[in-house]
N, C-alpha and C positions, 0 to 999 in steps of 0.2 A: 504494500500500500504506500501512499505518497504523502509527502509533507506539503504544508501550505505556508507561505511566507509573505508577510506584509512589510514593505519598506517605505516608510514615510508617506503613508497613504492618507489622503484627505478626501472628504466627500462633502460637497456643499450643494444646497438647493438655492440658487440665486445668491443672496448675501448671507444666508443662514448656513453656518458650518455645523454639520452633525457628527462628523468624525474628524479628529484632529491629530495629525502626525502619528498614525498608528504604526508601530513597529512590533511585530509579533510573529513568532514561528510556532506553528502547530505541527507537532511531531507526527510522523507516519504511524498510523495504527492506534493513536491515543484517543481518549475521550476528553475533549476540551469543552468546558462550559463557559459560554459568554453570559456573564451575570451582571445585572444592574437594574436600576429603577426604570420605569417607562420613560422613553425619550432620550436614553443615554447613548444610542447609536448602535446597540448590539444587533438588532434585526437588520439594520442597514449594512452592517459589516458582513453578516451571513449572506445577504442578497448580493453583495459584491463578490463573494466567493462563488456563488452560483451563476454569476453573470447576468443577474436580473437588474442590477444597478451598475452604472458606469462609475469608474474611478475619476475623481476630479483632478488629482495629481498623485504622484507616487506610483508604486508598482506592486502587483500581486503575482507571486510565482506559485505554480502548482507542479510538483515533480520537476523542479528546476526550470520550468518553462514559464516565461512571462505571459500572462493570460488577459491582460487589460482589455484587449480587443477580440479575444477568442469567444465565439458564440457559446451560449449556455449549453446547447446540445452537444458540443464537442469537449466539454469539461469532465464528462463521466461522473456526474454527481447524481445522487438520489436524494430527493428533498421531501420532507413531510411538513406541510403548512399547518398553521394554527387552526384554520377552518377546514382542514382535510382536503379540500378541492376535489371531491369525488364527482364523477359524471352522474347526474341524477337519473339519466335514462338507461344506464347500464347496471346490470346486476353485479354482485361482488366479484365473481370470476372475471367478468369482462373488464371491470375497473382495475383489477390486479394485473391482468395480462395485456391490456391495451398497449402500453409502452413497448413491451417485448414484441408484439405483433408488428408495430410500426417499424421497429428495428430489424424485422425479418429474422428473428431468432427461430431456429428450427423448432417444429411443433413438439417433438419429444422432449427437448430441453425446456420449453415453456411448461409442459406438463410436469416435469420433474421438479422444477423450481416452485411452481404453484402449489403442488401437493405438499411439499415440505413446509411452505409458508402457512398454508391452511392448517396443517397439524400443529406447527409451532405456536400459532396465535389463536388456536381453538376456534376456527371459523368454518369448518367443514359443513356444519348444519345450516349455515347462513349463505352458502355460496350462490344460491339462486335468487336471493332477495335484492330488492332495490335499496339504495341508501335511505330513502324515506321510511322504510320498514325496519330500520336498525336503530338501536339506541346510540347515544353519543359515544359510549365506550366501544361499541362494535364498529362504528364508523372510524374511530381512531385506529382500531386494529387493522381495518382494511387499508387505511392510508399507510400504516407501517408495513403491511404485507406488500403493497405495491412498491414501496421503496426497497424492501428486502430482496424481492425477486430480481430487481435490476442489477444487483451485485456490482454497483459502482465502486470506484476507489474511494469516493468521498460520500459520507452519510451526513446530511444537513437537516437539522430539526429546529423549527421555529415555534417555540412554546407549544409542543404537540399535545401536552397533557392539561392545558389550562381549562379546557371545557369539561373535564371529568370531575366526578365527586372525589372526596378525600380518600376513601377506601380504594377506589379504582385506580387513583393515581399511584398508590403504593405498589399495587400489583403490576401496573404498567411500567413503572420504573425498573422493577426487577426484570421484566420482559425485555426492556431495552438493553440492559446490561448483558443479559443472556444472548441477545442477538449479536451484540458487538463482540462478545467473547467468541462467538462462533465464526464470524466473518472477518473481524479485525480491520474493518474499514477505518479510515481517518474520520472520526466522528466529531462534529461541531454542533453544539446544542445550545440554543438560546433560551434563557428563562429569567424571570425576575424573582423566582422562588428559591430562596437560599437552601431550603431543605433538599430540593431536587439537586441543586448544585453540589451540596456536600455529599450526598449519597451516590451520585452518578459519576462525578468527575474523577479523572486522573489528575487534572489540573484545572484551576479556575482562573479565568481572565475577567477581572472585575472592571467595569466601565462606569464612568460618571461624566455627564455633560460632554460626551464625545471623546473623552480622554481615557486612556488605559491607566488604571490606578495600581493594579498589582496582578502579577501572574505567578501562581505557585500552587502547591498541593493544598487540598482542603485543610489539612492539619496546620500548615504554616499560615494560610490566610486567616484561620481562626485564632491561633495562638501567638502568631508573630505578625500582626497587621502592619502594613507599610505606612499607613497614615490614619488620620482620625476618621476619614470617610469609611475606609475599610473596617476599622474597629467598630464603628457604630452601625454600619449596614449589615455586617455579618454577626449573627447572634440574636436570639430572641428570649428575653428582653435584651436590648442592646447594651453595650458597654457603658458604664458611667465614665464621663470625661469632664474634668473641670480644670480651669486655669489655677495655678498655684504660685506662691512665692517660694523661691528656692533658697534654703539656708545651707550652710556647710554640710550638715549631716541630717537634715530634715526638710520637710516641705510644710508650708503653712496654708491652711484654708481659712481665710479671714482671721479669726482669733484662735483657732485650734491648730495644733501642730502634730504632725505624724512623723515619727523618727524613721529614717531610712536604714536599711541594712548597710553594713560596711561595703558590700559589693556594689550596691546602687550608688552610694555616696562617691565611691572612687570612680565609677563609670561616668557619672554626671560631671565630675571635676575634669576627667580626661577629655570629655567632649567639648568642654568650655561653654556648654549651653546655659543660658540664664532664664529666658522666658519660656517656661514649660507648662504643658498641660499633663495632668495625671489621669491615668485610665485604670479601671479595674472592672472585670466582668462580674455580674450579679452573683454568680455561683462561687466566686472566690472571696466573698465577704462573710466573716463570722459575726453572728449577732449574740448579744448578751443583754440581760436586764440589769446587770450591775457593771460598774466600771471595770475594765480589764487593762493590763499594761498596753500602752500605745494604742488606745482606742479613741474614737471620736464620738461625741454625744449628739444625739438627734431625737426627733419625735416622729412617731409613726403617723402617716397620713391615712393610708388605707391598705388593705390586704386583698390580693387576688387569689382565688382558688384555682390552681392549674391541675387539680386532680391528685397527682402524686407528689406535688410540692406547692409552695405558696410564694407568690411574689409580694414582698414587703416593701412598700413605698414609704420613704422617709424624707423629712425635711431636716437638713443639716446646714444651719447658717444661711438659709434662703435658697439653697440648692436642693433639687430633688434627686435623691439616690434611690436605687432599687437593689435589693438583695434577694436571693432565693433561699428558702428554708424548707426543710422537710416537716417542720413543726407548725401546727396551727394555733400555737399559744399566743401569737402576737395580735394585739388589739389596737385599733385606732386611738390616737392621743397618748399612748404610753410613751414613756422615755425609753430610748434604746441606745445601746453602745455598739458601735461597729468597729471591726478590725479587719482591714484589707490584708490578705495573705502576702507576706513580704516577697515571696518568689513568684507571684502572679501579677505584679503591677506592670504598667506600661507608661512610657514617657514620650511626649510628642513636642516638637517645636511649635510654639503658638502661632508664629507667622506663616511658616511653610506647611504646617500641620503634619509634617513627616515624622515618623518614629526616629528617635535618637539611638535606636538599637538597644541591646541588652548586655548585661555583664557576661563575660566569657563563661563564668561558672554556670550560669543559667542556660546559655546556648549549648553547653556540653551536657546539659541534663543532670548536673551535679546537685 
């Protein structure tokens, strides 16, 4: 299978720039998720790969060949659209095989591929139905089957699960990974759903306002975010992030001080950073009803029941914090003491919003 490479790619509609200086290599055979909020440029990026959108400037290479002006039909891509794009007058079998028949694939090969796809996606009993007689999940599987039988080098998916209910999305994600493990196409998948990204991706490419924010494994995107946007977009509830005053061995939140570990104090001094923002994920905060060493005092605003845990929202000197707790003993208006775990904190430059990195001992997992 083949790699895809973007070199300084821009895409504009008139004066509106939707993709800015995109440099990205999608490795052959990997599952890369293009993730980001609506309007960030991820679907436009996918459509440029497919040849459905022109490149304003820069170059896209597929298998080392520049494809800026190569027609979509010659790029050997299989694409699944958000709305499935099924032919309403054709039954399931005809929808799946139409592209192969146009390409004049031999009849026995069409039959072999189609039967395999029908088995894999559990569509045999629906093969004679029209799209209007199928549920949303069944139509989604037909669209996947149509892409699978093409056996292209590149498998492009534009929010293919967004129309499914929560339970069906889970089973469909598993099916997608199974399909990819079988055929090993270079898979590019667009979504705004971070759960899909974290569960499906080999790597995540996070975009915001047309710019690439971070490209890395799901673990690194979550635990070592490159900037404040990444830190707050990934994770539910999002990371707590607040501007702080930096002292030699501590950080100050208005009138309360949190002592830093020697590793963090040394790291901050070595970077020379002064104006910092402090970050901590909700699950990395310990709560107590009595003061504990190096804790901050606050008051509980409200508590959300998440089923197997509780989201505890707190006011600490005018800032809203959230922590996750397995206990339901927390009540609104109570005084609470919070202690961020020293090895789980993050620091960002206030101006650039970029991470200042981590002490070597933490990067080494010590």
